[in-house]
mmCIF file of the N, C-alpha and C atoms, coordinates in Angstrom:
data_MODEL
# 
_entry.id   MODEL 
# 
loop_
_atom_site.group_PDB 
_atom_site.id 
_atom_site.type_symbol 
_atom_site.label_atom_id 
_atom_site.label_alt_id 
_atom_site.label_comp_id 
_atom_site.label_asym_id 
_atom_site.label_entity_id 
_atom_site.label_seq_id 
_atom_site.pdbx_PDB_ins_code 
_atom_site.Cartn_x 
_atom_site.Cartn_y 
_atom_site.Cartn_z 
_atom_site.occupancy 
_atom_site.B_iso_or_equiv 
_atom_site.pdbx_formal_charge 
_atom_site.auth_seq_id 
_atom_site.auth_comp_id 
_atom_site.auth_asym_id 
_atom_site.auth_atom_id 
_atom_site.pdbx_PDB_model_num 
ATOM 1   N N  . MET A 1 1  ? 72.411  108.510 78.602 1.00 0.00 ? 1  MET A N  1 
ATOM 2   C CA . MET A 1 1  ? 72.783  107.532 79.610 1.00 0.00 ? 1  MET A CA 1 
ATOM 3   C C  . MET A 1 1  ? 71.674  107.480 80.661 1.00 0.00 ? 1  MET A C  1 
ATOM 4   N N  . THR A 1 2  ? 71.211  106.298 80.996 1.00 0.00 ? 2  THR A N  1 
ATOM 5   C CA . THR A 1 2  ? 70.145  106.157 81.981 1.00 0.00 ? 2  THR A CA 1 
ATOM 6   C C  . THR A 1 2  ? 70.711  106.246 83.384 1.00 0.00 ? 2  THR A C  1 
ATOM 7   N N  . GLU A 1 3  ? 69.818  106.329 84.346 1.00 0.00 ? 3  GLU A N  1 
ATOM 8   C CA . GLU A 1 3  ? 70.253  106.409 85.746 1.00 0.00 ? 3  GLU A CA 1 
ATOM 9   C C  . GLU A 1 3  ? 71.039  105.169 86.154 1.00 0.00 ? 3  GLU A C  1 
ATOM 10  N N  . GLU A 1 4  ? 70.662  104.006 85.597 1.00 0.00 ? 4  GLU A N  1 
ATOM 11  C CA . GLU A 1 4  ? 71.350  102.766 85.940 1.00 0.00 ? 4  GLU A CA 1 
ATOM 12  C C  . GLU A 1 4  ? 72.768  102.705 85.382 1.00 0.00 ? 4  GLU A C  1 
ATOM 13  N N  . GLN A 1 5  ? 73.085  103.531 84.392 1.00 0.00 ? 5  GLN A N  1 
ATOM 14  C CA . GLN A 1 5  ? 74.400  103.513 83.772 1.00 0.00 ? 5  GLN A CA 1 
ATOM 15  C C  . GLN A 1 5  ? 75.237  104.728 84.153 1.00 0.00 ? 5  GLN A C  1 
ATOM 16  N N  . THR A 1 6  ? 74.740  105.560 85.016 1.00 0.00 ? 6  THR A N  1 
ATOM 17  C CA . THR A 1 6  ? 75.456  106.769 85.377 1.00 0.00 ? 6  THR A CA 1 
ATOM 18  C C  . THR A 1 6  ? 76.642  106.451 86.272 1.00 0.00 ? 6  THR A C  1 
ATOM 19  N N  . LEU A 1 7  ? 77.492  107.441 86.401 1.00 0.00 ? 7  LEU A N  1 
ATOM 20  C CA . LEU A 1 7  ? 78.645  107.297 87.293 1.00 0.00 ? 7  LEU A CA 1 
ATOM 21  C C  . LEU A 1 7  ? 78.206  107.561 88.718 1.00 0.00 ? 7  LEU A C  1 
ATOM 22  N N  . ILE A 1 8  ? 78.845  106.880 89.638 1.00 0.00 ? 8  ILE A N  1 
ATOM 23  C CA . ILE A 1 8  ? 78.664  107.205 91.041 1.00 0.00 ? 8  ILE A CA 1 
ATOM 24  C C  . ILE A 1 8  ? 79.998  107.714 91.550 1.00 0.00 ? 8  ILE A C  1 
ATOM 25  N N  . ALA A 1 9  ? 79.969  108.489 92.575 1.00 0.00 ? 9  ALA A N  1 
ATOM 26  C CA . ALA A 1 9  ? 81.215  109.046 93.103 1.00 0.00 ? 9  ALA A CA 1 
ATOM 27  C C  . ALA A 1 9  ? 81.552  108.391 94.433 1.00 0.00 ? 9  ALA A C  1 
ATOM 28  N N  . PHE A 1 10 ? 82.801  108.011 94.573 1.00 0.00 ? 10 PHE A N  1 
ATOM 29  C CA . PHE A 1 10 ? 83.313  107.459 95.819 1.00 0.00 ? 10 PHE A CA 1 
ATOM 30  C C  . PHE A 1 10 ? 84.577  108.242 96.120 1.00 0.00 ? 10 PHE A C  1 
ATOM 31  N N  . GLU A 1 11 ? 84.540  109.019 97.180 1.00 0.00 ? 11 GLU A N  1 
ATOM 32  C CA . GLU A 1 11 ? 85.655  109.889 97.525 1.00 0.00 ? 11 GLU A CA 1 
ATOM 33  C C  . GLU A 1 11 ? 86.057  110.746 96.325 1.00 0.00 ? 11 GLU A C  1 
ATOM 34  N N  . ASN A 1 12 ? 85.053  111.338 95.683 1.00 0.00 ? 12 ASN A N  1 
ATOM 35  C CA . ASN A 1 12 ? 85.238  112.252 94.551 1.00 0.00 ? 12 ASN A CA 1 
ATOM 36  C C  . ASN A 1 12 ? 85.852  111.603 93.317 1.00 0.00 ? 12 ASN A C  1 
ATOM 37  N N  . ALA A 1 13 ? 85.833  110.298 93.215 1.00 0.00 ? 13 ALA A N  1 
ATOM 38  C CA . ALA A 1 13 ? 86.328  109.597 92.035 1.00 0.00 ? 13 ALA A CA 1 
ATOM 39  C C  . ALA A 1 13 ? 85.148  108.879 91.373 1.00 0.00 ? 13 ALA A C  1 
ATOM 40  N N  . PRO A 1 14 ? 85.009  108.990 90.054 1.00 0.00 ? 14 PRO A N  1 
ATOM 41  C CA . PRO A 1 14 ? 83.879  108.339 89.380 1.00 0.00 ? 14 PRO A CA 1 
ATOM 42  C C  . PRO A 1 14 ? 84.081  106.833 89.247 1.00 0.00 ? 14 PRO A C  1 
ATOM 43  N N  . ILE A 1 15 ? 83.008  106.087 89.456 1.00 0.00 ? 15 ILE A N  1 
ATOM 44  C CA . ILE A 1 15 ? 83.029  104.628 89.287 1.00 0.00 ? 15 ILE A CA 1 
ATOM 45  C C  . ILE A 1 15 ? 81.878  104.273 88.348 1.00 0.00 ? 15 ILE A C  1 
ATOM 46  N N  . ARG A 1 16 ? 82.221  103.651 87.218 1.00 0.00 ? 16 ARG A N  1 
ATOM 47  C CA . ARG A 1 16 ? 81.197  103.246 86.255 1.00 0.00 ? 16 ARG A CA 1 
ATOM 48  C C  . ARG A 1 16 ? 80.411  102.064 86.806 1.00 0.00 ? 16 ARG A C  1 
ATOM 49  N N  . ARG A 1 17 ? 79.106  102.035 86.478 1.00 0.00 ? 17 ARG A N  1 
ATOM 50  C CA . ARG A 1 17 ? 78.249  100.943 86.954 1.00 0.00 ? 17 ARG A CA 1 
ATOM 51  C C  . ARG A 1 17 ? 77.148  100.677 85.957 1.00 0.00 ? 17 ARG A C  1 
ATOM 52  N N  . HIS A 1 18 ? 76.552  99.486  86.088 1.00 0.00 ? 18 HIS A N  1 
ATOM 53  C CA . HIS A 1 18 ? 75.429  99.090  85.239 1.00 0.00 ? 18 HIS A CA 1 
ATOM 54  C C  . HIS A 1 18 ? 74.520  98.182  86.051 1.00 0.00 ? 18 HIS A C  1 
ATOM 55  N N  . PHE A 1 19 ? 73.213  98.376  85.904 1.00 0.00 ? 19 PHE A N  1 
ATOM 56  C CA . PHE A 1 19 ? 72.234  97.543  86.593 1.00 0.00 ? 19 PHE A CA 1 
ATOM 57  C C  . PHE A 1 19 ? 71.538  96.655  85.577 1.00 0.00 ? 19 PHE A C  1 
ATOM 58  N N  . ASP A 1 20 ? 71.598  95.331  85.788 1.00 0.00 ? 20 ASP A N  1 
ATOM 59  C CA . ASP A 1 20 ? 70.922  94.366  84.929 1.00 0.00 ? 20 ASP A CA 1 
ATOM 60  C C  . ASP A 1 20 ? 69.553  94.090  85.538 1.00 0.00 ? 20 ASP A C  1 
ATOM 61  N N  . GLU A 1 21 ? 68.527  94.581  84.886 1.00 0.00 ? 21 GLU A N  1 
ATOM 62  C CA . GLU A 1 21 ? 67.171  94.432  85.422 1.00 0.00 ? 21 GLU A CA 1 
ATOM 63  C C  . GLU A 1 21 ? 66.696  92.990  85.445 1.00 0.00 ? 21 GLU A C  1 
ATOM 64  N N  . ALA A 1 22 ? 67.152  92.177  84.495 1.00 0.00 ? 22 ALA A N  1 
ATOM 65  C CA . ALA A 1 22 ? 66.716  90.777  84.432 1.00 0.00 ? 22 ALA A CA 1 
ATOM 66  C C  . ALA A 1 22 ? 67.159  90.001  85.666 1.00 0.00 ? 22 ALA A C  1 
ATOM 67  N N  . THR A 1 23 ? 68.385  90.231  86.106 1.00 0.00 ? 23 THR A N  1 
ATOM 68  C CA . THR A 1 23 ? 68.906  89.509  87.271 1.00 0.00 ? 23 THR A CA 1 
ATOM 69  C C  . THR A 1 23 ? 68.932  90.361  88.528 1.00 0.00 ? 23 THR A C  1 
ATOM 70  N N  . GLU A 1 24 ? 68.530  91.634  88.385 1.00 0.00 ? 24 GLU A N  1 
ATOM 71  C CA . GLU A 1 24 ? 68.553  92.591  89.496 1.00 0.00 ? 24 GLU A CA 1 
ATOM 72  C C  . GLU A 1 24 ? 69.928  92.623  90.167 1.00 0.00 ? 24 GLU A C  1 
ATOM 73  N N  . THR A 1 25 ? 70.959  92.785  89.318 1.00 0.00 ? 25 THR A N  1 
ATOM 74  C CA . THR A 1 25 ? 72.343  92.761  89.788 1.00 0.00 ? 25 THR A CA 1 
ATOM 75  C C  . THR A 1 25 ? 73.070  94.025  89.334 1.00 0.00 ? 25 THR A C  1 
ATOM 76  N N  . TRP A 1 26 ? 73.850  94.604  90.249 1.00 0.00 ? 26 TRP A N  1 
ATOM 77  C CA . TRP A 1 26 ? 74.706  95.738  89.896 1.00 0.00 ? 26 TRP A CA 1 
ATOM 78  C C  . TRP A 1 26 ? 76.060  95.219  89.451 1.00 0.00 ? 26 TRP A C  1 
ATOM 79  N N  . TYR A 1 27 ? 76.632  95.842  88.431 1.00 0.00 ? 27 TYR A N  1 
ATOM 80  C CA . TYR A 1 27 ? 77.992  95.551  87.974 1.00 0.00 ? 27 TYR A CA 1 
ATOM 81  C C  . TYR A 1 27 ? 78.795  96.842  88.056 1.00 0.00 ? 27 TYR A C  1 
ATOM 82  N N  . PHE A 1 28 ? 79.977  96.757  88.636 1.00 0.00 ? 28 PHE A N  1 
ATOM 83  C CA . PHE A 1 28 ? 80.849  97.914  88.786 1.00 0.00 ? 28 PHE A CA 1 
ATOM 84  C C  . PHE A 1 28 ? 82.150  97.669  88.042 1.00 0.00 ? 28 PHE A C  1 
ATOM 85  N N  . SER A 1 29 ? 82.756  98.727  87.562 1.00 0.00 ? 29 SER A N  1 
ATOM 86  C CA . SER A 1 29 ? 84.043  98.621  86.886 1.00 0.00 ? 29 SER A CA 1 
ATOM 87  C C  . SER A 1 29 ? 85.129  98.357  87.924 1.00 0.00 ? 29 SER A C  1 
ATOM 88  N N  . ILE A 1 30 ? 85.749  97.183  87.857 1.00 0.00 ? 30 ILE A N  1 
ATOM 89  C CA . ILE A 1 30 ? 86.779  96.821  88.824 1.00 0.00 ? 30 ILE A CA 1 
ATOM 90  C C  . ILE A 1 30 ? 87.989  97.748  88.721 1.00 0.00 ? 30 ILE A C  1 
ATOM 91  N N  . VAL A 1 31 ? 88.292  98.199  87.521 1.00 0.00 ? 31 VAL A N  1 
ATOM 92  C CA . VAL A 1 31 ? 89.430  99.106  87.349 1.00 0.00 ? 31 VAL A CA 1 
ATOM 93  C C  . VAL A 1 31 ? 89.163  100.435 88.054 1.00 0.00 ? 31 VAL A C  1 
ATOM 94  N N  . ASP A 1 32 ? 87.928  100.925 87.970 1.00 0.00 ? 32 ASP A N  1 
ATOM 95  C CA . ASP A 1 32 ? 87.582  102.165 88.663 1.00 0.00 ? 32 ASP A CA 1 
ATOM 96  C C  . ASP A 1 32 ? 87.659  101.984 90.178 1.00 0.00 ? 32 ASP A C  1 
ATOM 97  N N  . VAL A 1 33 ? 87.177  100.862 90.680 1.00 0.00 ? 33 VAL A N  1 
ATOM 98  C CA . VAL A 1 33 ? 87.219  100.584 92.119 1.00 0.00 ? 33 VAL A CA 1 
ATOM 99  C C  . VAL A 1 33 ? 88.665  100.476 92.594 1.00 0.00 ? 33 VAL A C  1 
ATOM 100 N N  . ILE A 1 34 ? 89.503  99.780  91.834 1.00 0.00 ? 34 ILE A N  1 
ATOM 101 C CA . ILE A 1 34 ? 90.915  99.640  92.193 1.00 0.00 ? 34 ILE A CA 1 
ATOM 102 C C  . ILE A 1 34 ? 91.609  100.991 92.189 1.00 0.00 ? 34 ILE A C  1 
ATOM 103 N N  . ALA A 1 35 ? 91.259  101.841 91.235 1.00 0.00 ? 35 ALA A N  1 
ATOM 104 C CA . ALA A 1 35 ? 91.863  103.172 91.171 1.00 0.00 ? 35 ALA A CA 1 
ATOM 105 C C  . ALA A 1 35 ? 91.581  103.953 92.445 1.00 0.00 ? 35 ALA A C  1 
ATOM 106 N N  . VAL A 1 36 ? 90.362  103.832 92.963 1.00 0.00 ? 36 VAL A N  1 
ATOM 107 C CA . VAL A 1 36 ? 89.997  104.556 94.184 1.00 0.00 ? 36 VAL A CA 1 
ATOM 108 C C  . VAL A 1 36 ? 90.661  103.939 95.416 1.00 0.00 ? 36 VAL A C  1 
ATOM 109 N N  . LEU A 1 37 ? 90.598  102.621 95.531 1.00 0.00 ? 37 LEU A N  1 
ATOM 110 C CA . LEU A 1 37 ? 91.098  101.965 96.739 1.00 0.00 ? 37 LEU A CA 1 
ATOM 111 C C  . LEU A 1 37 ? 92.617  101.925 96.835 1.00 0.00 ? 37 LEU A C  1 
ATOM 112 N N  . SER A 1 38 ? 93.291  101.767 95.710 1.00 0.00 ? 38 SER A N  1 
ATOM 113 C CA . SER A 1 38 ? 94.755  101.633 95.758 1.00 0.00 ? 38 SER A CA 1 
ATOM 114 C C  . SER A 1 38 ? 95.486  102.938 95.484 1.00 0.00 ? 38 SER A C  1 
ATOM 115 N N  . GLU A 1 39 ? 94.747  103.927 94.938 1.00 0.00 ? 39 GLU A N  1 
ATOM 116 C CA . GLU A 1 39 ? 95.353  105.184 94.529 1.00 0.00 ? 39 GLU A CA 1 
ATOM 117 C C  . GLU A 1 39 ? 96.510  104.941 93.564 1.00 0.00 ? 39 GLU A C  1 
ATOM 118 N N  . SER A 1 40 ? 96.385  103.898 92.767 1.00 0.00 ? 40 SER A N  1 
ATOM 119 C CA . SER A 1 40 ? 97.409  103.522 91.795 1.00 0.00 ? 40 SER A CA 1 
ATOM 120 C C  . SER A 1 40 ? 97.413  104.491 90.623 1.00 0.00 ? 40 SER A C  1 
ATOM 121 N N  . VAL A 1 41 ? 98.596  104.752 90.088 1.00 0.00 ? 41 VAL A N  1 
ATOM 122 C CA . VAL A 1 41 ? 98.733  105.598 88.905 1.00 0.00 ? 41 VAL A CA 1 
ATOM 123 C C  . VAL A 1 41 ? 98.181  104.866 87.685 1.00 0.00 ? 41 VAL A C  1 
ATOM 124 N N  . ASN A 1 42 ? 98.363  103.542 87.643 1.00 0.00 ? 42 ASN A N  1 
ATOM 125 C CA . ASN A 1 42 ? 97.890  102.729 86.524 1.00 0.00 ? 42 ASN A CA 1 
ATOM 126 C C  . ASN A 1 42 ? 97.053  101.568 87.068 1.00 0.00 ? 42 ASN A C  1 
ATOM 127 N N  . PRO A 1 43 ? 95.750  101.785 87.301 1.00 0.00 ? 43 PRO A N  1 
ATOM 128 C CA . PRO A 1 43 ? 94.919  100.741 87.908 1.00 0.00 ? 43 PRO A CA 1 
ATOM 129 C C  . PRO A 1 43 ? 94.774  99.486  87.059 1.00 0.00 ? 43 PRO A C  1 
ATOM 130 N N  . ARG A 1 44 ? 94.829  99.606  85.727 1.00 0.00 ? 44 ARG A N  1 
ATOM 131 C CA . ARG A 1 44 ? 94.751  98.414  84.871 1.00 0.00 ? 44 ARG A CA 1 
ATOM 132 C C  . ARG A 1 44 ? 95.952  97.495  85.107 1.00 0.00 ? 44 ARG A C  1 
ATOM 133 N N  . ASP A 1 45 ? 97.123  98.087  85.212 1.00 0.00 ? 45 ASP A N  1 
ATOM 134 C CA . ASP A 1 45 ? 98.341  97.323  85.476 1.00 0.00 ? 45 ASP A CA 1 
ATOM 135 C C  . ASP A 1 45 ? 98.288  96.699  86.878 1.00 0.00 ? 45 ASP A C  1 
ATOM 136 N N  . TYR A 1 46 ? 97.772  97.461  87.847 1.00 0.00 ? 46 TYR A N  1 
ATOM 137 C CA . TYR A 1 46 ? 97.630  96.962  89.215 1.00 0.00 ? 46 TYR A CA 1 
ATOM 138 C C  . TYR A 1 46 ? 96.720  95.731  89.229 1.00 0.00 ? 46 TYR A C  1 
ATOM 139 N N  . TRP A 1 47 ? 95.578  95.809  88.533 1.00 0.00 ? 47 TRP A N  1 
ATOM 140 C CA . TRP A 1 47 ? 94.633  94.695  88.466 1.00 0.00 ? 47 TRP A CA 1 
ATOM 141 C C  . TRP A 1 47 ? 95.270  93.482  87.798 1.00 0.00 ? 47 TRP A C  1 
ATOM 142 N N  . PHE A 1 48 ? 96.003  93.695  86.701 1.00 0.00 ? 48 PHE A N  1 
ATOM 143 C CA . PHE A 1 48 ? 96.670  92.598  86.005 1.00 0.00 ? 48 PHE A CA 1 
ATOM 144 C C  . PHE A 1 48 ? 97.684  91.911  86.928 1.00 0.00 ? 48 PHE A C  1 
ATOM 145 N N  . ARG A 1 49 ? 98.518  92.691  87.594 1.00 0.00 ? 49 ARG A N  1 
ATOM 146 C CA . ARG A 1 49 ? 99.536  92.112  88.484 1.00 0.00 ? 49 ARG A CA 1 
ATOM 147 C C  . ARG A 1 49 ? 98.907  91.395  89.682 1.00 0.00 ? 49 ARG A C  1 
ATOM 148 N N  . MET A 1 50 ? 97.803  91.924  90.200 1.00 0.00 ? 50 MET A N  1 
ATOM 149 C CA . MET A 1 50 ? 97.124  91.282  91.320 1.00 0.00 ? 50 MET A CA 1 
ATOM 150 C C  . MET A 1 50 ? 96.544  89.933  90.893 1.00 0.00 ? 50 MET A C  1 
ATOM 151 N N  . LYS A 1 51 ? 95.968  89.857  89.682 1.00 0.00 ? 51 LYS A N  1 
ATOM 152 C CA . LYS A 1 51 ? 95.437  88.580  89.189 1.00 0.00 ? 51 LYS A CA 1 
ATOM 153 C C  . LYS A 1 51 ? 96.546  87.547  89.044 1.00 0.00 ? 51 LYS A C  1 
ATOM 154 N N  . VAL A 1 52 ? 97.694  87.965  88.515 1.00 0.00 ? 52 VAL A N  1 
ATOM 155 C CA . VAL A 1 52 ? 98.827  87.051  88.343 1.00 0.00 ? 52 VAL A CA 1 
ATOM 156 C C  . VAL A 1 52 ? 99.334  86.580  89.699 1.00 0.00 ? 52 VAL A C  1 
ATOM 157 N N  . ARG A 1 53 ? 99.466  87.502  90.652 1.00 0.00 ? 53 ARG A N  1 
ATOM 158 C CA . ARG A 1 53 ? 99.979  87.168  91.981 1.00 0.00 ? 53 ARG A CA 1 
ATOM 159 C C  . ARG A 1 53 ? 99.055  86.177  92.702 1.00 0.00 ? 53 ARG A C  1 
ATOM 160 N N  . VAL A 1 54 ? 97.763  86.430  92.673 1.00 0.00 ? 54 VAL A N  1 
ATOM 161 C CA . VAL A 1 54 ? 96.811  85.548  93.355 1.00 0.00 ? 54 VAL A CA 1 
ATOM 162 C C  . VAL A 1 54 ? 96.808  84.167  92.704 1.00 0.00 ? 54 VAL A C  1 
ATOM 163 N N  . LYS A 1 55 ? 96.868  84.129  91.382 1.00 0.00 ? 55 LYS A N  1 
ATOM 164 C CA . LYS A 1 55 ? 96.870  82.836  90.699 1.00 0.00 ? 55 LYS A CA 1 
ATOM 165 C C  . LYS A 1 55 ? 98.116  82.030  91.046 1.00 0.00 ? 55 LYS A C  1 
ATOM 166 N N  . SER A 1 56 ? 99.272  82.694  91.119 1.00 0.00 ? 56 SER A N  1 
ATOM 167 C CA . SER A 1 56 ? 100.507 81.963  91.430 1.00 0.00 ? 56 SER A CA 1 
ATOM 168 C C  . SER A 1 56 ? 100.570 81.537  92.895 1.00 0.00 ? 56 SER A C  1 
ATOM 169 N N  . GLU A 1 57 ? 100.021 82.340  93.795 1.00 0.00 ? 57 GLU A N  1 
ATOM 170 C CA . GLU A 1 57 ? 100.076 82.018  95.223 1.00 0.00 ? 57 GLU A CA 1 
ATOM 171 C C  . GLU A 1 57 ? 98.994  81.030  95.648 1.00 0.00 ? 57 GLU A C  1 
ATOM 172 N N  . ASP A 1 58 ? 97.767  81.259  95.215 1.00 0.00 ? 58 ASP A N  1 
ATOM 173 C CA . ASP A 1 58 ? 96.629  80.466  95.682 1.00 0.00 ? 58 ASP A CA 1 
ATOM 174 C C  . ASP A 1 58 ? 96.029  79.554  94.626 1.00 0.00 ? 58 ASP A C  1 
ATOM 175 N N  . GLY A 1 59 ? 96.413  79.752  93.371 1.00 0.00 ? 59 GLY A N  1 
ATOM 176 C CA . GLY A 1 59 ? 95.843  78.961  92.289 1.00 0.00 ? 59 GLY A CA 1 
ATOM 177 C C  . GLY A 1 59 ? 94.428  79.370  91.931 1.00 0.00 ? 59 GLY A C  1 
ATOM 178 N N  . LEU A 1 60 ? 93.991  80.553  92.369 1.00 0.00 ? 60 LEU A N  1 
ATOM 179 C CA . LEU A 1 60 ? 92.636  81.032  92.104 1.00 0.00 ? 60 LEU A CA 1 
ATOM 180 C C  . LEU A 1 60 ? 92.616  82.005  90.937 1.00 0.00 ? 60 LEU A C  1 
ATOM 181 N N  . GLU A 1 61 ? 91.540  81.980  90.171 1.00 0.00 ? 61 GLU A N  1 
ATOM 182 C CA . GLU A 1 61 ? 91.332  82.938  89.082 1.00 0.00 ? 61 GLU A CA 1 
ATOM 183 C C  . GLU A 1 61 ? 90.432  84.048  89.604 1.00 0.00 ? 61 GLU A C  1 
ATOM 184 N N  . LEU A 1 62 ? 90.867  85.301  89.481 1.00 0.00 ? 62 LEU A N  1 
ATOM 185 C CA . LEU A 1 62 ? 90.040  86.426  89.917 1.00 0.00 ? 62 LEU A CA 1 
ATOM 186 C C  . LEU A 1 62 ? 89.080  86.898  88.842 1.00 0.00 ? 62 LEU A C  1 
ATOM 187 N N  . SER A 1 63 ? 89.295  86.462  87.623 1.00 0.00 ? 63 SER A N  1 
ATOM 188 C CA . SER A 1 63 ? 88.380  86.826  86.545 1.00 0.00 ? 63 SER A CA 1 
ATOM 189 C C  . SER A 1 63 ? 88.430  85.760  85.467 1.00 0.00 ? 63 SER A C  1 
ATOM 190 N N  . THR A 1 64 ? 87.444  85.802  84.610 1.00 0.00 ? 64 THR A N  1 
ATOM 191 C CA . THR A 1 64 ? 87.418  84.856  83.497 1.00 0.00 ? 64 THR A CA 1 
ATOM 192 C C  . THR A 1 64 ? 88.401  85.308  82.420 1.00 0.00 ? 64 THR A C  1 
ATOM 193 N N  . ILE A 1 65 ? 88.743  84.402  81.542 1.00 0.00 ? 65 ILE A N  1 
ATOM 194 C CA . ILE A 1 65 ? 89.640  84.738  80.449 1.00 0.00 ? 65 ILE A CA 1 
ATOM 195 C C  . ILE A 1 65 ? 88.794  85.314  79.324 1.00 0.00 ? 65 ILE A C  1 
ATOM 196 N N  . CYS A 1 66 ? 88.750  86.637  79.250 1.00 0.00 ? 66 CYS A N  1 
ATOM 197 C CA . CYS A 1 66 ? 87.995  87.308  78.202 1.00 0.00 ? 66 CYS A CA 1 
ATOM 198 C C  . CYS A 1 66 ? 88.596  88.682  77.963 1.00 0.00 ? 66 CYS A C  1 
ATOM 199 N N  . ARG A 1 67 ? 88.233  89.262  76.855 1.00 0.00 ? 67 ARG A N  1 
ATOM 200 C CA . ARG A 1 67 ? 88.688  90.617  76.534 1.00 0.00 ? 67 ARG A CA 1 
ATOM 201 C C  . ARG A 1 67 ? 87.981  91.612  77.443 1.00 0.00 ? 67 ARG A C  1 
ATOM 202 N N  . GLN A 1 68 ? 88.547  92.795  77.493 1.00 0.00 ? 68 GLN A N  1 
ATOM 203 C CA . GLN A 1 68 ? 87.927  93.862  78.270 1.00 0.00 ? 68 GLN A CA 1 
ATOM 204 C C  . GLN A 1 68 ? 86.581  94.218  77.664 1.00 0.00 ? 68 GLN A C  1 
ATOM 205 N N  . LEU A 1 69 ? 85.571  94.369  78.496 1.00 0.00 ? 69 LEU A N  1 
ATOM 206 C CA . LEU A 1 69 ? 84.237  94.720  78.040 1.00 0.00 ? 69 LEU A CA 1 
ATOM 207 C C  . LEU A 1 69 ? 84.031  96.223  78.152 1.00 0.00 ? 69 LEU A C  1 
ATOM 208 N N  . LYS A 1 70 ? 83.328  96.798  77.206 1.00 0.00 ? 70 LYS A N  1 
ATOM 209 C CA . LYS A 1 70 ? 83.015  98.218  77.265 1.00 0.00 ? 70 LYS A CA 1 
ATOM 210 C C  . LYS A 1 70 ? 81.828  98.434  78.181 1.00 0.00 ? 70 LYS A C  1 
ATOM 211 N N  . MET A 1 71 ? 81.880  99.507  78.951 1.00 0.00 ? 71 MET A N  1 
ATOM 212 C CA . MET A 1 71 ? 80.764  99.843  79.837 1.00 0.00 ? 71 MET A CA 1 
ATOM 213 C C  . MET A 1 71 ? 80.029  101.042 79.296 1.00 0.00 ? 71 MET A C  1 
# 
C-alpha cells in the first residue's frame, strides 16, 4: 500500500483515503468519516438513511446511483 492509500487516524479511528495524482484530489471513505463523526454502530445504515432523508426533505441526491466501490 502506498502512502497515498494508507489509513489516516482521526480521534484514533482509521479513515481510508486515496489520492488521485491526475486531478490532485483526495478521496475519503464516507462510511469511515460517518463512523467517526456519528459514533454510529452501523455507519453504512446511517449513511443510507441520511441519503433517503435528505432526498425526501430537500430533493437532493447526496451520492450517485452506483454500487459500493472498493478502496
